[in-house]
Backbone as a chain_set.jsonl record, in Angstrom:
{"seq": "XXXXXXXXXXXXXXXXXXXXXXXXXXXXXXXXXXXXXXXXXXXXXXXXXXXXXXXXXXXXXXXXXXX", "coords": {"N": [[79.829, 101.159, 88.758], [77.139, 100.832, 88.483], [75.651, 98.622, 89.191], [73.493, 96.272, 91.036], [72.829, 95.81, 94.661], [72.258, 93.025, 95.062], [73.253, 91.971, 92.949], [76.053, 92.266, 93.148], [76.489, 90.877, 95.621], [76.205, 88.393, 94.33], [78.238, 88.196, 92.468], [80.651, 88.402, 94.478], [80.08, 85.842, 95.62], [80.542, 84.321, 93.536], [83.067, 84.892, 92.841], [84.463, 83.93, 95.169], [83.811, 80.872, 94.974], [85.062, 80.349, 92.61], [87.735, 80.724, 93.762], [87.759, 78.842, 95.899], [87.428, 76.54, 94.229], [89.624, 76.334, 92.831], [92.087, 76.65, 94.635], [91.713, 74.86, 96.705], [91.246, 71.583, 98.03], [88.573, 70.68, 98.374], [85.616, 69.121, 97.447], [83.094, 69.587, 94.816], [80.521, 69.49, 95.434], [80.673, 70.061, 98.298], [81.561, 72.914, 98.287], [79.374, 74.106, 96.998], [77.576, 73.667, 99.008], [78.402, 75.304, 101.148], [78.417, 77.595, 99.915], [75.451, 77.841, 99.451], [74.59, 77.737, 102.162], [75.943, 80.206, 102.952], [74.759, 82.221, 101.527], [71.941, 81.746, 102.419], [72.141, 82.506, 105.301], [72.848, 85.396, 104.745], [70.645, 86.218, 103.465], [68.752, 86.131, 105.561], [70.021, 87.673, 107.53], [70.04, 90.358, 106.22], [67.257, 90.645, 105.857], [66.482, 90.676, 108.6], [67.66, 93.041, 109.157], [66.582, 94.693, 107.493], [63.917, 94.76, 108.573], [64.448, 95.636, 111.307], [65.384, 98.396, 110.949], [63.264, 99.383, 109.447], [61.493, 99.546, 111.449], [62.772, 101.331, 113.294], [62.816, 103.719, 111.815], [60.051, 104.213, 111.834], [59.651, 104.406, 114.503], [61.355, 106.858, 115.079], [59.756, 108.737, 113.521], [57.554, 108.761, 114.519], [58.017, 109.638, 117.214], [59.178, 111.959, 116.551], [57.188, 113.726, 115.557], [55.297, 113.646, 117.613], [56.921, 115.223, 119.449]], "CA": [[79.011, 101.414, 89.954], [75.765, 100.511, 87.994], [75.077, 97.278, 89.669], [72.715, 96.144, 92.412], [73.677, 95.028, 96.07], [72.09, 91.644, 94.84], [74.428, 91.604, 91.85], [77.331, 92.529, 94.013], [76.693, 89.633, 96.436], [76.225, 87.283, 93.629], [79.717, 88.336, 92.043], [81.435, 88.252, 95.585], [79.925, 84.544, 95.727], [81.194, 83.513, 92.355], [84.5, 84.826, 93.11], [84.728, 82.99, 96.554], [83.473, 79.709, 94.538], [86.18, 80.083, 91.906], [88.944, 80.81, 94.503], [87.675, 77.457, 96.455], [87.611, 75.38, 93.195], [90.993, 76.383, 92.362], [92.87, 76.751, 95.764], [91.429, 73.908, 97.729], [90.765, 69.951, 97.771], [87.099, 70.459, 98.717], [84.617, 68.805, 96.668], [82.497, 70.946, 94.165], [79.398, 69.619, 96.248], [80.837, 70.788, 99.345], [81.75, 74.228, 98.029], [77.999, 74.424, 96.717], [76.81, 73.535, 100.071], [78.972, 76.284, 101.877], [77.865, 79.093, 99.318], [74.058, 78.112, 99.772], [74.734, 78.161, 103.541], [76.167, 81.703, 103.027], [73.423, 82.705, 100.725], [70.959, 81.518, 103.247], [72.66, 83.401, 106.06], [72.812, 86.733, 104.264], [69.187, 86.663, 103.288], [68.119, 86.192, 106.753], [70.7, 88.842, 107.91], [69.425, 91.336, 105.594], [65.615, 90.501, 106.217], [66.024, 91.247, 109.944], [68.134, 94.308, 109.302], [65.215, 95.667, 106.899], [62.663, 94.795, 109.694], [64.951, 96.697, 112.332], [65.515, 99.618, 110.249], [61.854, 99.916, 109.289], [60.924, 99.751, 113.027], [63.667, 102.218, 113.75], [62.274, 104.824, 111.055], [58.818, 104.412, 112.552], [59.708, 105.092, 115.986], [61.836, 108.087, 114.795], [58.829, 109.426, 112.943], [56.365, 108.997, 115.725], [59.028, 110.58, 118.214], [59.433, 113.551, 116.235], [55.771, 114.018, 115.544], [55.102, 113.789, 119.136], [57.487, 116.37, 120.27]], "C": [[77.683, 100.809, 89.428], [75.421, 99.146, 88.23], [74.443, 97.195, 90.94], [73.436, 95.699, 93.568], [73.325, 93.493, 95.7], [73.445, 90.964, 93.771], [75.852, 91.452, 92.409], [77.521, 91.363, 94.489], [76.987, 88.388, 95.818], [77.933, 87.233, 93.127], [80.597, 88.084, 93.326], [81.22, 86.628, 95.75], [80.654, 83.789, 94.844], [82.677, 83.756, 92.701], [85.152, 83.831, 94.22], [84.718, 81.271, 95.835], [84.906, 79.317, 93.533], [87.531, 79.977, 92.961], [88.848, 79.157, 95.297], [87.762, 76.542, 95.545], [88.957, 75.172, 92.714], [92.07, 76.084, 93.116], [92.429, 75.629, 96.988], [91.275, 72.404, 97.363], [89.331, 69.874, 98.119], [86.396, 69.872, 97.625], [83.697, 69.971, 96.031], [80.841, 70.776, 94.866], [79.562, 70.273, 97.766], [80.995, 72.433, 99.227], [80.095, 74.941, 98.041], [77.272, 74.396, 97.913], [77.002, 74.975, 101.121], [78.505, 77.562, 101.389], [76.166, 79.219, 99.633], [73.778, 78.648, 101.221], [74.843, 79.847, 103.761], [75.066, 82.41, 102.591], [72.157, 82.654, 101.703], [70.942, 82.45, 104.531], [72.505, 84.613, 105.768], [71.555, 87.055, 104.099], [68.713, 86.813, 104.822], [68.663, 87.425, 107.333], [69.903, 90.071, 107.413], [68.055, 91.452, 105.634], [65.754, 91.063, 107.705], [66.609, 92.694, 110.074], [67.162, 95.059, 108.697], [64.246, 95.86, 107.804], [63.121, 95.899, 110.889], [64.87, 98.155, 112.017], [64.063, 100.256, 110.055], [61.21, 100.392, 110.584], [61.677, 101.006, 113.527], [63.066, 103.573, 112.968], [60.739, 105.031, 111.574], [58.741, 104.955, 113.525], [60.287, 106.343, 115.993], [60.815, 109.016, 114.435], [57.799, 109.91, 113.659], [56.886, 109.818, 116.639], [58.846, 111.933, 117.807], [58.35, 114.36, 115.987], [55.03, 114.245, 116.714], [55.652, 115.008, 119.757], [57.19, 117.616, 119.601]], "O": [[77.131, 100.15, 90.309], [74.848, 98.543, 87.323], [74.769, 97.935, 91.868], [74.575, 95.243, 93.469], [74.169, 92.676, 96.067], [74.192, 89.987, 93.826], [76.634, 90.56, 92.078], [78.451, 90.665, 94.086], [77.682, 87.494, 96.3], [78.694, 86.314, 93.43], [81.507, 87.315, 93.017], [82.258, 86.033, 96.039], [81.306, 82.795, 95.167], [83.432, 82.792, 92.826], [86.154, 83.131, 94.074], [85.605, 80.499, 96.199], [85.608, 78.314, 93.656], [88.293, 79.022, 92.806], [89.811, 78.392, 95.239], [88.238, 75.493, 95.977], [89.395, 74.108, 92.278], [92.986, 75.407, 92.649], [92.911, 75.711, 98.118], [91.177, 72.171, 96.158], [88.908, 68.718, 98.128], [86.806, 70.378, 96.581], [83.553, 71.069, 96.568], [80.05, 71.719, 94.848], [78.653, 70.909, 98.299], [80.521, 73.139, 100.117], [79.676, 75.871, 98.73], [76.27, 75.11, 97.943], [76.087, 75.558, 101.702], [78.22, 78.499, 102.135], [75.615, 80.271, 99.958], [73.056, 79.599, 101.519], [74.125, 80.56, 104.463], [74.476, 83.19, 103.337], [71.393, 83.619, 101.687], [69.93, 83.085, 104.828], [71.883, 85.194, 106.658], [71.189, 88.147, 104.533], [68.246, 87.917, 105.099], [67.844, 88.284, 107.66], [69.182, 90.709, 108.18], [67.645, 92.588, 105.394], [65.013, 92.014, 107.954], [66.176, 93.473, 110.924], [66.807, 96.093, 109.264], [63.7, 96.956, 107.924], [62.389, 96.792, 111.317], [64.343, 98.982, 112.761], [63.753, 101.389, 110.422], [60.544, 101.418, 110.722], [61.013, 101.737, 114.263], [62.865, 104.533, 113.711], [60.35, 106.194, 111.674], [57.972, 105.898, 113.714], [59.859, 107.106, 116.859], [60.874, 110.127, 114.962], [57.243, 111.006, 113.589], [56.214, 110.807, 116.933], [58.457, 112.863, 118.513], [58.428, 115.579, 116.145], [54.125, 115.08, 116.719], [54.978, 115.736, 120.486], [57.558, 118.683, 120.092]]}, "num_chains": 1, "name": "protein.A"}
């Protein structure tokens, strides 16, 4: 278990890159581009998720204090 979420994502991306390099006719630059897009999408998704969860926690804290 001793790895961070970022390390896990990096491992998943590297495994996917290995798979694409060995089992597809895609060029290395195309695979790199796909992995960059995936990385940016995941970063954006987790950033939005973090903001949403932070707001939800604050809302719940304020709601429970007000009641």
